[in-house]
N, CA, C and O atoms as a GROMACS GRO file, in nm:
protein
  532
    1MET      N    1   1.894   2.201  -0.083
    1MET     CA    2   1.868   2.072  -0.147
    1MET      C    3   1.718   2.055  -0.168
    1MET      O    4   1.637   2.134  -0.120
    2ASN      N    5   1.685   1.951  -0.241
    2ASN     CA    6   1.545   1.926  -0.272
    2ASN      C    7   1.524   1.776  -0.294
    2ASN      O    8   1.617   1.696  -0.281
    3ARG      N    9   1.402   1.741  -0.326
    3ARG     CA   10   1.370   1.600  -0.346
    3ARG      C   11   1.447   1.539  -0.463
    3ARG      O   12   1.482   1.422  -0.460
    4HIS      N   13   1.472   1.618  -0.566
    4HIS     CA   14   1.548   1.567  -0.681
    4HIS      C   15   1.686   1.522  -0.636
    4HIS      O   16   1.733   1.414  -0.674
    5ASP      N   17   1.752   1.604  -0.555
    5ASP     CA   18   1.884   1.569  -0.505
    5ASP      C   19   1.878   1.445  -0.415
    5ASP      O   20   1.970   1.362  -0.416
    6SER      N   21   1.771   1.433  -0.339
    6SER     CA   22   1.754   1.315  -0.254
    6SER      C   23   1.737   1.189  -0.338
    6SER      O   24   1.793   1.084  -0.307
    7ARG      N   25   1.660   1.202  -0.446
    7ARG     CA   26   1.643   1.087  -0.537
    7ARG      C   27   1.776   1.050  -0.603
    7ARG      O   28   1.809   0.933  -0.617
    8LEU      N   29   1.850   1.152  -0.643
    8LEU     CA   30   1.981   1.129  -0.703
    8LEU      C   31   2.072   1.054  -0.606
    8LEU      O   32   2.140   0.959  -0.645
    9ALA      N   33   2.073   1.096  -0.482
    9ALA     CA   34   2.156   1.030  -0.380
    9ALA      C   35   2.111   0.885  -0.362
    9ALA      O   36   2.195   0.796  -0.348
   10ALA      N   37   1.980   0.861  -0.361
   10ALA     CA   38   1.929   0.725  -0.345
   10ALA      C   39   1.969   0.638  -0.464
   10ALA      O   40   2.005   0.522  -0.446
   11VAL      N   41   1.962   0.692  -0.584
   11VAL     CA   42   2.003   0.618  -0.703
   11VAL      C   43   2.152   0.587  -0.696
   11VAL      O   44   2.194   0.476  -0.728
   12GLN      N   45   2.232   0.684  -0.654
   12GLN     CA   46   2.375   0.661  -0.641
   12GLN      C   47   2.405   0.553  -0.537
   12GLN      O   48   2.493   0.470  -0.557
   13GLY      N   49   2.331   0.556  -0.427
   13GLY     CA   50   2.348   0.453  -0.324
   13GLY      C   51   2.309   0.316  -0.376
   13GLY      O   52   2.376   0.217  -0.347
   14MET      N   53   2.200   0.309  -0.454
   14MET     CA   54   2.155   0.182  -0.511
   14MET      C   55   2.259   0.129  -0.610
   14MET      O   56   2.290   0.010  -0.611
   15TYR      N   57   2.311   0.217  -0.692
   15TYR     CA   58   2.413   0.179  -0.789
   15TYR      C   59   2.537   0.125  -0.717
   15TYR      O   60   2.593   0.023  -0.756
   16SER      N   61   2.578   0.195  -0.614
   16SER     CA   62   2.694   0.152  -0.535
   16SER      C   63   2.668   0.017  -0.470
   16SER      O   64   2.754  -0.071  -0.470
   17TRP      N   65   2.550   0.000  -0.415
   17TRP     CA   66   2.511  -0.126  -0.351
   17TRP      C   67   2.515  -0.240  -0.453
   17TRP      O   68   2.565  -0.349  -0.424
   18ASP      N   69   2.463  -0.214  -0.571
   18ASP     CA   70   2.454  -0.316  -0.676
   18ASP      C   71   2.592  -0.354  -0.730
   18ASP      O   72   2.624  -0.472  -0.742
   19LEU      N   73   2.673  -0.256  -0.761
   19LEU     CA   74   2.804  -0.283  -0.820
   19LEU      C   75   2.902  -0.340  -0.721
   19LEU      O   76   2.981  -0.430  -0.754
   20GLY      N   77   2.898  -0.287  -0.600
   20GLY     CA   78   2.996  -0.330  -0.501
   20GLY      C   79   2.957  -0.455  -0.427
   20GLY      O   80   3.033  -0.505  -0.344
   21GLY      N   81   2.839  -0.506  -0.456
   21GLY     CA   82   2.792  -0.621  -0.380
   21GLY      C   83   2.773  -0.582  -0.234
   21GLY      O   84   2.769  -0.668  -0.146
   22GLN      N   85   2.761  -0.452  -0.210
   22GLN     CA   86   2.747  -0.400  -0.074
   22GLN      C   87   2.610  -0.438  -0.021
   22GLN      O   88   2.508  -0.385  -0.066
   23LYS      N   89   2.607  -0.526   0.073
   23LYS     CA   90   2.479  -0.570   0.128
   23LYS      C   91   2.446  -0.501   0.259
   23LYS      O   92   2.345  -0.533   0.323
   24ASP      N   93   2.530  -0.409   0.300
   24ASP     CA   94   2.507  -0.333   0.422
   24ASP      C   95   2.436  -0.203   0.385
   24ASP      O   96   2.497  -0.112   0.330
   25THR      N   97   2.308  -0.196   0.415
   25THR     CA   98   2.228  -0.080   0.378
   25THR      C   99   2.284   0.048   0.438
   25THR      O  100   2.285   0.152   0.371
   26VAL      N  101   2.330   0.044   0.560
   26VAL     CA  102   2.380   0.164   0.626
   26VAL      C  103   2.499   0.219   0.550
   26VAL      O  104   2.509   0.341   0.531
   27ALA      N  105   2.590   0.133   0.506
   27ALA     CA  106   2.707   0.179   0.432
   27ALA      C  107   2.667   0.240   0.298
   27ALA      O  108   2.729   0.336   0.252
   28ALA      N  109   2.564   0.187   0.236
   28ALA     CA  110   2.519   0.237   0.107
   28ALA      C  111   2.446   0.370   0.120
   28ALA      O  112   2.424   0.439   0.021
   29ILE      N  113   2.408   0.407   0.242
   29ILE     CA  114   2.330   0.528   0.262
   29ILE      C  115   2.413   0.638   0.327
   29ILE      O  116   2.360   0.715   0.408
   30SER      N  117   2.538   0.648   0.296
   30SER     CA  118   2.619   0.756   0.351
   30SER      C  119   2.628   0.868   0.248
   30SER      O  120   2.713   0.866   0.159
   31PHE      N  121   2.541   0.965   0.262
   31PHE     CA  122   2.531   1.075   0.168
   31PHE      C  123   2.582   1.202   0.235
   31PHE      O  124   2.502   1.286   0.276
   32GLY      N  125   2.710   1.217   0.246
   32GLY     CA  126   2.766   1.332   0.313
   32GLY      C  127   2.736   1.464   0.244
   32GLY      O  128   2.742   1.569   0.308
   33TRP      N  129   2.705   1.461   0.116
   33TRP     CA  130   2.684   1.585   0.042
   33TRP      C  131   2.542   1.640   0.053
   33TRP      O  132   2.516   1.751   0.009
   34LEU      N  133   2.450   1.564   0.112
   34LEU     CA  134   2.315   1.617   0.133
   34LEU      C  135   2.319   1.714   0.249
   34LEU      O  136   2.381   1.687   0.352
   35GLU      N  137   2.253   1.828   0.234
   35GLU     CA  138   2.266   1.934   0.332
   35GLU      C  139   2.160   1.934   0.442
   35GLU      O  140   2.190   1.965   0.557
   36GLY      N  141   2.038   1.900   0.409
   36GLY     CA  142   1.933   1.910   0.508
   36GLY      C  143   1.891   1.776   0.565
   36GLY      O  144   1.903   1.673   0.499
   37ASP      N  145   1.842   1.779   0.688
   37ASP     CA  146   1.795   1.656   0.751
   37ASP      C  147   1.680   1.594   0.672
   37ASP      O  148   1.673   1.472   0.658
   38ASP      N  149   1.590   1.677   0.620
   38ASP     CA  150   1.478   1.625   0.542
   38ASP      C  151   1.526   1.555   0.416
   38ASP      O  152   1.474   1.450   0.379
   39ASP      N  153   1.626   1.614   0.350
   39ASP     CA  154   1.681   1.554   0.229
   39ASP      C  155   1.745   1.419   0.260
   39ASP      O  156   1.725   1.321   0.187
   40LEU      N  157   1.822   1.415   0.365
   40LEU     CA  158   1.888   1.292   0.406
   40LEU      C  159   1.786   1.186   0.445
   40LEU      O  160   1.800   1.069   0.409
   41THR      N  161   1.686   1.225   0.520
   41THR     CA  162   1.581   1.132   0.561
   41THR      C  163   1.508   1.074   0.441
   41THR      O  164   1.483   0.954   0.435
   42PHE      N  165   1.474   1.161   0.343
   42PHE     CA  166   1.404   1.115   0.224
   42PHE      C  167   1.492   1.020   0.142
   42PHE      O  168   1.444   0.917   0.096
   43ALA      N  169   1.619   1.054   0.125
   43ALA     CA  170   1.712   0.968   0.050
   43ALA      C  171   1.726   0.832   0.118
   43ALA      O  172   1.722   0.728   0.052
   44ARG      N  173   1.741   0.833   0.248
   44ARG     CA  174   1.754   0.707   0.322
   44ARG      C  175   1.626   0.625   0.314
   44ARG      O  176   1.631   0.502   0.303
   45HIS      N  177   1.512   0.692   0.318
   45HIS     CA  178   1.384   0.622   0.307
   45HIS      C  179   1.373   0.555   0.169
   45HIS      O  180   1.333   0.439   0.160
   46LEU      N  181   1.408   0.627   0.064
   46LEU     CA  182   1.401   0.572  -0.071
   46LEU      C  183   1.494   0.451  -0.087
   46LEU      O  184   1.451   0.345  -0.134
   47LEU      N  185   1.618   0.467  -0.048
   47LEU     CA  186   1.714   0.358  -0.064
   47LEU      C  187   1.684   0.242   0.029
   47LEU      O  188   1.681   0.127  -0.013
   48GLY      N  189   1.661   0.272   0.155
   48GLY     CA  190   1.632   0.165   0.251
   48GLY      C  191   1.506   0.088   0.214
   48GLY      O  192   1.505  -0.035   0.221
   49GLY      N  193   1.400   0.159   0.175
   49GLY     CA  194   1.277   0.092   0.135
   49GLY      C  195   1.294   0.010   0.010
   49GLY      O  196   1.239  -0.099  -0.002
   50SER      N  197   1.372   0.063  -0.084
   50SER     CA  198   1.398  -0.012  -0.208
   50SER      C  199   1.475  -0.140  -0.178
   50SER      O  200   1.445  -0.245  -0.233
   51LEU      N  201   1.575  -0.130  -0.091
   51LEU     CA  202   1.654  -0.249  -0.058
   51LEU      C  203   1.573  -0.351   0.022
   51LEU      O  204   1.590  -0.471   0.004
   52GLU      N  205   1.486  -0.302   0.109
   52GLU     CA  206   1.401  -0.394   0.185
   52GLU      C  207   1.304  -0.471   0.095
   52GLU      O  208   1.264  -0.582   0.127
   53ASN      N  209   1.269  -0.411  -0.017
   53ASN     CA  210   1.172  -0.471  -0.108
   53ASN      C  211   1.235  -0.509  -0.242
   53ASN      O  212   1.166  -0.519  -0.343
   54ILE      N  213   1.366  -0.532  -0.243
   54ILE     CA  214   1.440  -0.553  -0.366
   54ILE      C  215   1.391  -0.675  -0.445
   54ILE      O  216   1.388  -0.671  -0.568
   55GLU      N  217   1.352  -0.781  -0.376
   55GLU     CA  218   1.306  -0.900  -0.448
   55GLU      C  219   1.176  -0.872  -0.523
   55GLU      O  220   1.161  -0.911  -0.638
   56GLN      N  221   1.083  -0.805  -0.458
   56GLN     CA  222   0.956  -0.769  -0.523
   56GLN      C  223   0.981  -0.673  -0.640
   56GLN      O  224   0.924  -0.689  -0.748
   57ILE      N  225   1.066  -0.575  -0.618
   57ILE     CA  226   1.096  -0.475  -0.720
   57ILE      C  227   1.164  -0.541  -0.840
   57ILE      O  228   1.124  -0.517  -0.954
   58ASP      N  229   1.265  -0.623  -0.816
   58ASP     CA  230   1.334  -0.689  -0.927
   58ASP      C  231   1.241  -0.784  -1.001
   58ASP      O  232   1.251  -0.798  -1.123
   59SER      N  233   1.152  -0.848  -0.930
   59SER     CA  234   1.054  -0.936  -0.995
   59SER      C  235   0.966  -0.856  -1.090
   59SER      O  236   0.935  -0.903  -1.200
   60LEU      N  237   0.925  -0.738  -1.048
   60LEU     CA  238   0.845  -0.653  -1.137
   60LEU      C  239   0.924  -0.610  -1.260
   60LEU      O  240   0.870  -0.609  -1.371
   61VAL      N  241   1.050  -0.574  -1.241
   61VAL     CA  242   1.134  -0.536  -1.355
   61VAL      C  243   1.144  -0.654  -1.451
   61VAL      O  244   1.123  -0.639  -1.572
   62LYS      N  245   1.176  -0.771  -1.398
   62LYS     CA  246   1.191  -0.890  -1.482
   62LYS      C  247   1.064  -0.923  -1.558
   62LYS      O  248   1.070  -0.967  -1.673
   63SER      N  249   0.950  -0.902  -1.496
   63SER     CA  250   0.822  -0.934  -1.563
   63SER      C  251   0.791  -0.839  -1.678
   63SER      O  252   0.703  -0.867  -1.759
   64HIS      N  253   0.862  -0.728  -1.687
   64HIS     CA  254   0.840  -0.631  -1.793
   64HIS      C  255   0.951  -0.629  -1.898
   64HIS      O  256   0.956  -0.540  -1.984
   65LEU      N  257   1.039  -0.727  -1.891
   65LEU     CA  258   1.144  -0.739  -1.992
   65LEU      C  259   1.094  -0.820  -2.110
   65LEU      O  260   1.007  -0.906  -2.095
   66ALA      N  261   1.148  -0.793  -2.226
   66ALA     CA  262   1.116  -0.874  -2.344
   66ALA      C  263   1.159  -1.019  -2.316
   66ALA      O  264   1.256  -1.041  -2.243
   67PRO      N  265   1.088  -1.116  -2.372
   67PRO     CA  266   1.118  -1.257  -2.342
   67PRO      C  267   1.264  -1.297  -2.365
   67PRO      O  268   1.316  -1.383  -2.295
   68ASN      N  269   1.328  -1.236  -2.461
   68ASN     CA  270   1.466  -1.274  -2.491
   68ASN      C  271   1.569  -1.184  -2.423
   68ASN      O  272   1.688  -1.192  -2.454
   69TRP      N  273   1.526  -1.098  -2.330
   69TRP     CA  274   1.617  -1.006  -2.265
   69TRP      C  275   1.649  -1.055  -2.124
   69TRP      O  276   1.558  -1.085  -2.047
   70ASP      N  277   1.776  -1.064  -2.092
   70ASP     CA  278   1.820  -1.113  -1.962
   70ASP      C  279   1.838  -0.997  -1.865
   70ASP      O  280   1.895  -0.894  -1.901
   71PHE      N  281   1.791  -1.013  -1.744
   71PHE     CA  282   1.799  -0.912  -1.640
   71PHE      C  283   1.943  -0.862  -1.618
   71PHE      O  284   1.966  -0.743  -1.596
   72SER      N  285   2.038  -0.953  -1.626
   72SER     CA  286   2.178  -0.917  -1.601
   72SER      C  287   2.235  -0.825  -1.709
   72SER      O  288   2.341  -0.766  -1.689
   73ARG      N  289   2.168  -0.812  -1.821
   73ARG     CA  290   2.214  -0.725  -1.929
   73ARG      C  291   2.167  -0.580  -1.914
   73ARG      O  292   2.210  -0.493  -1.990
   74LEU      N  293   2.081  -0.554  -1.816
   74LEU     CA  294   2.031  -0.418  -1.798
   74LEU      C  295   2.144  -0.324  -1.759
   74LEU      O  296   2.235  -0.361  -1.684
   75ASN      N  297   2.137  -0.203  -1.810
   75ASN     CA  298   2.229  -0.098  -1.769
   75ASN      C  299   2.211  -0.077  -1.618
   75ASN      O  300   2.098  -0.058  -1.572
   76ARG      N  301   2.319  -0.080  -1.541
   76ARG     CA  302   2.309  -0.077  -1.395
   76ARG      C  303   2.259   0.058  -1.343
   76ARG      O  304   2.192   0.062  -1.240
   77VAL      N  305   2.290   0.167  -1.412
   77VAL     CA  306   2.238   0.297  -1.370
   77VAL      C  307   2.087   0.301  -1.395
   77VAL      O  308   2.011   0.346  -1.309
   78ALA      N  309   2.044   0.255  -1.512
   78ALA     CA  310   1.901   0.250  -1.542
   78ALA      C  311   1.828   0.161  -1.442
   78ALA      O  312   1.717   0.193  -1.399
   79LEU      N  313   1.889   0.050  -1.405
   79LEU     CA  314   1.828  -0.040  -1.307
   79LEU      C  315   1.816   0.028  -1.171
   79LEU      O  316   1.714   0.014  -1.104
   80ALA      N  317   1.918   0.102  -1.131
   80ALA     CA  318   1.910   0.175  -1.003
   80ALA      C  319   1.796   0.276  -1.006
   80ALA      O  320   1.723   0.289  -0.908
   81ILE      N  321   1.780   0.346  -1.116
   81ILE     CA  322   1.670   0.442  -1.130
   81ILE      C  323   1.536   0.369  -1.123
   81ILE      O  324   1.445   0.414  -1.055
   82LEU      N  325   1.525   0.258  -1.193
   82LEU     CA  326   1.401   0.180  -1.190
   82LEU      C  327   1.368   0.133  -1.049
   82LEU      O  328   1.254   0.144  -1.004
   83ARG      N  329   1.466   0.080  -0.980
   83ARG     CA  330   1.442   0.026  -0.845
   83ARG      C  331   1.390   0.134  -0.750
   83ARG      O  332   1.293   0.112  -0.678
   84ILE      N  333   1.454   0.250  -0.750
   84ILE     CA  334   1.411   0.358  -0.661
   84ILE      C  335   1.272   0.407  -0.701
   84ILE      O  336   1.188   0.433  -0.615
   85SER      N  337   1.248   0.419  -0.830
   85SER     CA  338   1.119   0.470  -0.880
   85SER      C  339   1.006   0.371  -0.856
   85SER      O  340   0.895   0.411  -0.823
   86ILE      N  341   1.033   0.243  -0.874
   86ILE     CA  342   0.930   0.142  -0.848
   86ILE      C  343   0.893   0.141  -0.700
   86ILE      O  344   0.776   0.127  -0.665
   87PHE      N  345   0.993   0.154  -0.614
   87PHE     CA  346   0.961   0.165  -0.472
   87PHE      C  347   0.865   0.281  -0.448
   87PHE      O  348   0.767   0.267  -0.375
   88SER      N  349   0.893   0.395  -0.509
   88SER     CA  350   0.806   0.512  -0.492
   88SER      C  351   0.664   0.485  -0.543
   88SER      O  352   0.566   0.522  -0.478
   89ILE      N  353   0.654   0.420  -0.658
   89ILE     CA  354   0.522   0.390  -0.713
   89ILE      C  355   0.445   0.297  -0.618
   89ILE      O  356   0.326   0.317  -0.594
   90LEU      N  357   0.513   0.198  -0.565
   90LEU     CA  358   0.446   0.099  -0.480
   90LEU      C  359   0.413   0.150  -0.340
   90LEU      O  360   0.308   0.117  -0.285
   91TYR      N  361   0.503   0.230  -0.283
   91TYR     CA  362   0.491   0.260  -0.141
   91TYR      C  363   0.477   0.408  -0.106
   91TYR      O  364   0.460   0.441   0.011
   92GLN      N  365   0.484   0.495  -0.202
   92GLN     CA  366   0.468   0.638  -0.174
   92GLN      C  367   0.346   0.690  -0.252
   92GLN      O  368   0.359   0.770  -0.345
   93LYS      N  369   0.232   0.643  -0.212
   93LYS     CA  370   0.108   0.675  -0.284
   93LYS      C  371   0.076   0.824  -0.283
   93LYS      O  372  -0.002   0.872  -0.366
   94GLU      N  373   0.134   0.898  -0.190
   94GLU     CA  374   0.109   1.042  -0.183
   94GLU      C  375   0.178   1.118  -0.296
   94GLU      O  376   0.147   1.234  -0.322
   95ILE      N  377   0.273   1.052  -0.363
   95ILE     CA  378   0.342   1.114  -0.477
   95ILE      C  379   0.278   1.059  -0.604
   95ILE      O  380   0.274   0.938  -0.625
   96GLU      N  381   0.230   1.147  -0.689
   96GLU     CA  382   0.163   1.104  -0.811
   96GLU      C  383   0.260   1.036  -0.907
   96GLU      O  384   0.376   1.075  -0.918
   97SER      N  385   0.211   0.934  -0.975
   97SER     CA  386   0.294   0.856  -1.068
   97SER      C  387   0.363   0.942  -1.174
   97SER      O  388   0.481   0.921  -1.201
   98PRO      N  389   0.293   1.038  -1.236
   98PRO     CA  390   0.363   1.119  -1.338
   98PRO      C  391   0.485   1.193  -1.282
   98PRO      O  392   0.584   1.213  -1.353
   99ILE      N  393   0.478   1.233  -1.156
   99ILE     CA  394   0.592   1.301  -1.094
   99ILE      C  395   0.708   1.203  -1.078
   99ILE      O  396   0.823   1.237  -1.106
  100ILE      N  397   0.678   1.083  -1.033
  100ILE     CA  398   0.781   0.980  -1.014
  100ILE      C  399   0.846   0.947  -1.148
  100ILE      O  400   0.969   0.936  -1.157
  101ILE      N  401   0.765   0.931  -1.251
  101ILE     CA  402   0.817   0.896  -1.383
  101ILE      C  403   0.899   1.011  -1.441
  101ILE      O  404   1.007   0.988  -1.496
  102ASP      N  405   0.849   1.133  -1.429
  102ASP     CA  406   0.926   1.248  -1.478
  102ASP      C  407   1.060   1.260  -1.408
  102ASP      O  408   1.162   1.287  -1.472
  103GLU      N  409   1.061   1.239  -1.277
  103GLU     CA  410   1.187   1.244  -1.202
  103GLU      C  411   1.283   1.135  -1.249
  103GLU      O  412   1.403   1.159  -1.262
  104ALA      N  413   1.230   1.016  -1.274
  104ALA     CA  414   1.314   0.906  -1.322
  104ALA      C  415   1.378   0.941  -1.456
  104ALA      O  416   1.496   0.913  -1.478
  105LEU      N  417   1.302   1.002  -1.544
  105LEU     CA  418   1.354   1.040  -1.675
  105LEU      C  419   1.458   1.151  -1.664
  105LEU      O  420   1.557   1.151  -1.735
  106GLU      N  421   1.434   1.246  -1.574
  106GLU     CA  422   1.533   1.352  -1.550
  106GLU      C  423   1.663   1.294  -1.495
  106GLU      O  424   1.772   1.336  -1.535
  107LEU      N  425   1.650   1.198  -1.404
  107LEU     CA  426   1.770   1.133  -1.349
  107LEU      C  427   1.845   1.058  -1.459
  107LEU      O  428   1.968   1.064  -1.465
  108ALA      N  429   1.771   0.989  -1.545
  108ALA     CA  430   1.835   0.915  -1.654
  108ALA      C  431   1.913   1.009  -1.745
  108ALA      O  432   2.025   0.979  -1.786
  109LYS      N  433   1.853   1.124  -1.775
  109LYS     CA  434   1.921   1.222  -1.861
  109LYS      C  435   2.045   1.279  -1.791
  109LYS      O  436   2.151   1.292  -1.853
  110SER      N  437   2.032   1.312  -1.664
  110SER     CA  438   2.144   1.374  -1.594
  110SER      C  439   2.256   1.275  -1.564
  110SER      O  440   2.370   1.315  -1.545
  111LEU      N  441   2.224   1.146  -1.560
  111LEU     CA  442   2.325   1.044  -1.531
  111LEU      C  443   2.378   0.977  -1.658
  111LEU      O  444   2.453   0.880  -1.651
  112GLY      N  445   2.339   1.028  -1.773
  112GLY     CA  446   2.397   0.981  -1.898
  112GLY      C  447   2.338   0.854  -1.955
  112GLY      O  448   2.401   0.789  -2.038
  113VAL      N  449   2.218   0.818  -1.912
  113VAL     CA  450   2.154   0.698  -1.969
  113VAL      C  451   2.024   0.736  -2.041
  113VAL      O  452   1.924   0.664  -2.034
  114GLU      N  453   2.029   0.850  -2.111
  114GLU     CA  454   1.910   0.897  -2.181
  114GLU      C  455   1.864   0.800  -2.289
  114GLU      O  456   1.748   0.802  -2.329
  115ASP      N  457   1.955   0.714  -2.338
  115ASP     CA  458   1.915   0.615  -2.436
  115ASP      C  459   1.824   0.508  -2.374
  115ASP      O  460   1.764   0.428  -2.446
  116ASN      N  461   1.814   0.506  -2.244
  116ASN     CA  462   1.725   0.413  -2.172
  116ASN      C  463   1.593   0.478  -2.132
  116ASN      O  464   1.511   0.414  -2.067
  117CYS      N  465   1.571   0.603  -2.170
  117CYS     CA  466   1.451   0.675  -2.126
  117CYS      C  467   1.321   0.608  -2.170
  117CYS      O  468   1.227   0.598  -2.092
  118LYS      N  469   1.315   0.562  -2.296
  118LYS     CA  470   1.193   0.496  -2.343
  118LYS      C  471   1.165   0.370  -2.263
  118LYS      O  472   1.051   0.342  -2.226
  119PHE      N  473   1.270   0.294  -2.236
  119PHE     CA  474   1.255   0.172  -2.158
  119PHE      C  475   1.209   0.203  -2.016
  119PHE      O  476   1.114   0.142  -1.967
  120ILE      N  477   1.276   0.297  -1.951
  120ILE     CA  478   1.240   0.336  -1.815
  120ILE      C  479   1.096   0.386  -1.810
  120ILE      O  480   1.018   0.346  -1.723
  121ASN      N  481   1.061   0.474  -1.903
  121ASN     CA  482   0.926   0.529  -1.909
  121ASN      C  483   0.823   0.417  -1.927
  121ASN      O  484   0.721   0.415  -1.858
  122GLY      N  485   0.848   0.326  -2.018
  122GLY     CA  486   0.754   0.218  -2.045
  122GLY      C  487   0.733   0.127  -1.925
  122GLY      O  488   0.619   0.093  -1.891
  123VAL      N  489   0.842   0.088  -1.862
  123VAL     CA  490   0.832  -0.002  -1.746
  123VAL      C  491   0.758   0.068  -1.632
  123VAL      O  492   0.667   0.010  -1.573
  124LEU      N  493   0.796   0.190  -1.601
  124LEU     CA  494   0.732   0.261  -1.489
  124LEU      C  495   0.585   0.290  -1.518
  124LEU      O  496   0.501   0.279  -1.429
  125ASP      N  497   0.553   0.325  -1.642
  125ASP     CA  498   0.415   0.352  -1.678
  125ASP      C  499   0.329   0.226  -1.661
  125ASP      O  500   0.219   0.233  -1.606
  126LYS      N  501   0.378   0.113  -1.708
  126LYS     CA  502   0.303  -0.013  -1.695
  126LYS      C  503   0.286  -0.052  -1.549
  126LYS      O  504   0.177  -0.091  -1.508
  127ILE      N  505   0.392  -0.042  -1.471
  127ILE     CA  506   0.384  -0.080  -1.329
  127ILE      C  507   0.288   0.014  -1.256
  127ILE      O  508   0.210  -0.030  -1.172
  128SER      N  509   0.293   0.140  -1.289
  128SER     CA  510   0.202   0.236  -1.229
  128SER      C  511   0.057   0.202  -1.259
  128SER      O  512  -0.028   0.204  -1.170
  129LYS      N  513   0.029   0.171  -1.384
  129LYS     CA  514  -0.109   0.138  -1.424
  129LYS      C  515  -0.155   0.008  -1.359
  129LYS      O  516  -0.273  -0.007  -1.325
  130GLU      N  517  -0.064  -0.086  -1.342
  130GLU     CA  518  -0.099  -0.216  -1.281
  130GLU      C  519  -0.122  -0.205  -1.131
  130GLU      O  520  -0.204  -0.278  -1.075
  131THR      N  521  -0.049  -0.116  -1.066
  131THR     CA  522  -0.052  -0.113  -0.919
  131THR      C  523  -0.132   0.003  -0.860
  131THR      O  524  -0.169  -0.001  -0.742
  132ARG      N  525  -0.158   0.104  -0.938
  132ARG     CA  526  -0.230   0.223  -0.888
  132ARG      C  527  -0.358   0.244  -0.967
  132ARG      O  528  -0.364   0.332  -1.052
  133GLN      N  529  -0.455   0.167  -0.940
  133GLN     CA  530  -0.579   0.178  -1.017
  133GLN      C  531  -0.678   0.269  -0.958
  133GLN      O  532  -0.786   0.287  -1.013
   0.00000   0.00000   0.00000
């Protein structure tokens, strides 16, 4: 396994949490298919940290939406990718922003939301520039 798989697991957990109304972080972080302890730890860190900071993260997403666009209309997979990636931008300073953004775009393509790539790229790029000066 690798960090990409860990990010994928975290996005899947976020999506599950969001759709199921699952407010139990532990239940959302059951990734039986991850093979290594490091992978599992990284996935749990991404998802747990994102959920702990969900209000701040969602506020940032909302602030980057077009004035006539409602948050509830966002594609839920794209939103899960944004939430995990914004957490990384804000709290994982050791990972360079271009790497985080590239990973987010790869996840979007692999999860079938490539039509959201421009949106995801734009939001993450702006947040990165605003928060990592």
